[in-house]
C-alpha positions as CSV (number, residue, x, y, z in Angstrom):
1,M,-0.3,0.3,-0.2
2,L,1.4,3.2,-0.9
3,I,0.8,6.2,1.3
4,Q,1.0,9.7,0.2
5,V,1.8,12.6,2.1
6,G,1.3,16.2,0.8
7,R,-0.1,19.8,0.3
8,D,-1.5,21.6,-3.2
9,A,-0.1,24.3,-4.5
10,K,-2.9,26.2,-1.9
11,G,-1.5,24.7,1.2
12,K,-4.8,22.5,1.7
13,I,-4.4,19.1,2.3
14,A,-4.4,17.2,-0.9
15,R,-7.4,14.7,-2.0
16,G,-5.9,11.1,-1.3
17,V,-3.2,12.0,0.8
18,I,-2.9,11.4,4.4
19,N,-1.9,15.0,6.8
20,V,1.2,14.3,8.7
21,P,3.0,17.0,10.4
22,T,5.9,18.4,9.3
23,L,9.0,21.1,9.5
24,P,8.8,23.3,7.7
25,G,10.4,22.7,3.6
26,M,10.3,19.0,5.2
27,G,8.4,17.0,2.7
28,G,6.6,13.6,2.7
29,I,9.5,11.8,1.3
30,D,11.8,12.9,4.1
31,V,9.4,11.8,7.1
32,A,9.3,8.6,5.1
33,N,13.1,8.2,4.4
34,G,13.8,9.2,8.7
35,V,11.0,6.5,9.7
36,V,12.9,3.5,7.6
37,G,16.2,4.8,8.8
38,A,15.3,4.8,12.1
39,V,13.8,0.9,11.5
40,L,16.8,-0.3,10.2
41,G,19.2,0.9,12.3
42,M,17.3,-0.3,15.6
43,L,17.1,-4.0,13.4
44,C,20.4,-3.3,12.9
45,A,21.3,-2.0,16.2
46,V,19.5,-5.2,17.7
47,L,20.9,-8.4,15.3
48,F,24.6,-7.4,15.5
49,Q,25.2,-5.2,19.0
50,Q,25.9,-8.3,20.5
51,P,28.1,-10.9,18.1
52,L,30.5,-7.6,17.1
53,R,30.6,-7.1,21.4
54,D,31.5,-11.2,21.9
55,G,34.1,-10.3,19.3
56,W,36.0,-7.6,20.2
57,V,36.3,-9.2,23.8
58,R,37.6,-12.7,22.4
59,L,39.7,-10.7,20.0
60,R,41.0,-9.0,23.0
61,T,41.0,-11.9,25.3
62,R,42.9,-13.4,22.5
63,S,45.9,-10.8,22.2
64,P,49.2,-10.7,24.7
65,A,48.8,-8.8,27.8
66,R,50.4,-5.6,28.1
67,C,52.2,-4.7,31.3
68,A,52.8,-0.7,32.1
69,T,55.6,-1.7,33.9
C-alpha cells in the first residue's frame, strides 16, 4: 500500500493524501526516509550489537597482555 503525504499548491491537504505533520521545508519523502532509516537502524543494532561485542572481547582476550612497567 502506497501512502502519499503532501499538500496542494494552495496549502490545503491534497485529495487522497494522509496529513502527517512535518517541519517547514520537509516533504513527505523526508518523513518516510526518516522512518525507514530509524527502523533499519534499530534492526541492525538489535541483530549485530551482541555478536560485535563478543568478537571484540574474543579479540582482546587473544592478544598478548600489555603491562605498563
